[in-house]
C-alpha positions as CSV (number, residue, x, y, z in Angstrom):
1,X,5.7,-0.2,3.3
2,X,9.2,0.6,2.3
3,X,12.1,-1.7,2.3
4,X,14.8,-1.7,5.0
5,X,17.5,0.0,2.9
6,X,15.0,3.1,2.5
7,X,13.9,3.1,6.2
8,X,17.7,3.2,7.1
9,X,18.3,6.0,4.7
10,X,15.3,7.9,6.2
11,X,16.7,7.5,9.6
12,X,20.0,8.6,9.0
13,X,18.5,11.5,7.3
14,X,16.5,12.2,10.5
15,X,19.3,11.6,12.7
16,X,21.5,14.0,10.8
17,X,18.7,16.7,11.0
18,X,18.5,16.1,14.7
19,X,22.1,16.7,15.0
20,X,22.1,19.8,13.1
21,X,19.1,21.1,15.2
22,X,21.0,20.3,18.5
23,X,24.0,21.9,17.2
24,X,22.0,25.2,16.1
25,X,20.2,25.0,19.5
26,X,23.5,25.1,21.5
27,X,25.0,27.8,19.4
28,X,21.9,30.0,19.6
29,X,21.1,29.4,23.5
30,X,24.5,28.6,25.0
31,X,25.9,30.8,28.1
32,X,29.3,31.9,27.3
33,X,31.1,29.9,29.7
34,X,35.0,30.0,29.7
35,X,36.4,26.9,29.0
36,X,39.0,27.4,31.5
37,X,39.6,29.3,34.8
38,X,41.9,31.9,33.2
39,X,39.3,33.0,30.8
40,X,36.9,35.8,31.1
41,X,33.4,35.0,30.7
42,X,32.2,36.5,27.0
43,X,28.9,38.3,26.6
44,X,27.0,39.3,23.5
45,X,24.0,41.7,23.7
46,X,22.3,40.1,20.7
47,X,22.5,36.4,22.0
48,X,19.6,34.8,23.4
49,X,21.0,33.0,26.4
50,X,18.5,30.5,27.9
51,X,18.0,30.0,31.6
52,X,20.7,27.4,32.6
53,X,18.0,24.9,33.7
54,X,15.8,25.2,30.6
55,X,18.9,24.7,28.6
56,X,20.1,21.8,30.2
57,X,16.4,20.2,30.1
58,X,16.4,20.9,26.4
59,X,19.8,19.3,25.9
60,X,18.8,16.4,27.8
61,X,15.5,16.1,25.6
62,X,17.5,16.4,22.2
63,X,20.2,14.0,23.4
64,X,17.6,11.3,24.5
65,X,16.0,12.0,20.6
66,X,19.3,11.4,19.1
67,X,19.9,8.3,21.3
68,X,16.5,7.0,20.3
69,X,17.0,7.4,16.6
70,X,20.6,5.8,16.9
71,X,18.8,2.6,18.5
72,X,16.6,2.5,15.4
73,X,19.4,3.0,13.1
74,X,21.3,-0.1,14.8
75,X,18.1,-2.0,14.7
76,X,17.8,-1.7,11.0
77,X,21.3,-2.5,10.6
78,X,20.8,-5.5,12.3
79,X,17.8,-6.6,10.3
80,X,19.6,-6.3,7.1
81,X,20.3,-9.6,5.4
82,X,23.8,-10.6,4.8
83,X,25.1,-9.5,8.2
84,X,25.8,-13.1,9.4
85,X,24.9,-14.8,6.2
86,X,27.4,-16.1,3.8
87,X,27.4,-15.4,0.0
88,X,26.2,-19.0,-0.8
89,X,23.4,-18.8,1.7
90,X,22.5,-15.5,0.4
91,X,22.2,-17.1,-3.3
92,X,20.7,-20.0,-2.3
93,X,17.9,-18.0,-0.4
94,X,17.6,-15.6,-4.1
95,X,17.4,-19.2,-5.8
96,X,14.7,-20.3,-3.4
97,X,12.8,-17.2,-3.5
98,X,12.8,-17.1,-7.6
99,X,11.6,-20.6,-7.7
100,X,8.6,-19.8,-5.4
101,X,7.9,-16.8,-7.3
102,X,7.9,-18.7,-10.6
103,X,5.4,-21.2,-9.0
104,X,3.1,-18.2,-7.8
105,X,3.4,-16.7,-11.1
106,X,2.1,-20.2,-12.8
107,X,-0.7,-20.7,-10.2
108,X,-1.8,-17.1,-11.2
109,X,-1.7,-17.9,-14.9
110,X,-3.6,-21.3,-14.2
111,X,-6.2,-19.2,-12.3
112,X,-6.5,-16.6,-14.9
113,X,-7.2,-19.2,-17.6
114,X,-9.8,-21.2,-15.4
115,X,-11.8,-17.9,-14.6
116,X,-11.7,-17.3,-18.6
117,X,-13.0,-20.7,-19.0
118,X,-15.8,-20.3,-16.6
119,X,-16.7,-16.7,-17.9
120,X,-17.1,-18.6,-21.2
121,X,-19.4,-21.2,-19.5
122,X,-21.3,-18.5,-17.8
123,X,-21.9,-16.6,-20.9
124,X,-23.1,-19.7,-22.7
125,X,-25.6,-20.5,-19.9
126,X,-27.0,-16.8,-20.2
127,X,-27.3,-17.3,-23.7
128,X,-29.1,-20.4,-23.3
129,X,-31.5,-18.9,-20.5
130,X,-32.3,-16.0,-22.7
131,X,-33.0,-18.1,-25.6
132,X,-35.2,-20.2,-23.6
133,X,-37.1,-17.1,-22.3
134,X,-37.4,-15.7,-25.7
135,X,-38.7,-19.2,-27.1
136,X,-41.2,-19.4,-24.0
137,X,-42.4,-16.1,-24.8
138,X,-42.8,-16.7,-28.5
139,X,-44.7,-20.0,-28.0
140,X,-46.9,-18.5,-25.2
141,X,-47.5,-15.7,-27.8
142,X,-48.2,-18.1,-30.8
143,X,-50.4,-20.1,-28.5
144,X,-52.5,-17.1,-27.1
145,X,-52.8,-15.6,-30.8
146,X,-53.9,-18.9,-32.2
147,X,-56.5,-19.6,-29.5
148,X,-58.1,-16.2,-30.3
149,X,-57.6,-16.2,-34.1
150,X,-58.7,-20.0,-34.8
151,X,-61.8,-20.5,-36.4
152,X,-62.6,-16.8,-36.7
153,X,-60.5,-16.1,-39.7
154,X,-58.9,-13.2,-37.6
155,X,-55.4,-12.2,-38.2
156,X,-53.3,-11.5,-34.9
157,X,-51.2,-8.5,-34.6
158,X,-48.3,-8.1,-32.3
159,X,-48.7,-4.7,-30.6
160,X,-46.1,-3.3,-28.0
161,X,-48.7,-3.2,-25.3
162,X,-49.2,-7.1,-26.2
163,X,-45.6,-7.8,-26.0
164,X,-45.0,-5.9,-22.5
165,X,-48.1,-7.5,-20.8
166,X,-46.1,-11.0,-21.2
């Protein structure tokens, strides 16, 4: 979303394009009507003259587009800050917004620090959990090997197959 000044500039650019397009249409499609009774009607064999009804309808449509764009521009101008606000009120508003921004930034920093702290805690818990699993597997392996080899003098050898069965 663009700010209001950018929107206003875009609308003004569009309105200028509409003015140019309207003038261009009038220039290319008008009938050569005399401006007063004493002049003769001019003709141009290369001109593309629109039918009077079509010309009038198109002019009405182009005029309506310009009027709507003008209303949009006026609405944007009215929404700009400072039209009915004193300099002191504007400065107070800027100060208030700046304080709010600082507070929000501090909350963000606190949340990031809290997140880092929680991540460290989770990492520690994961390490403890993995260590517990490893010790459990090691103890189960020693107990299983100790029971098989006890009293027989057999040595226990850990193989990859034995480890994967655990």
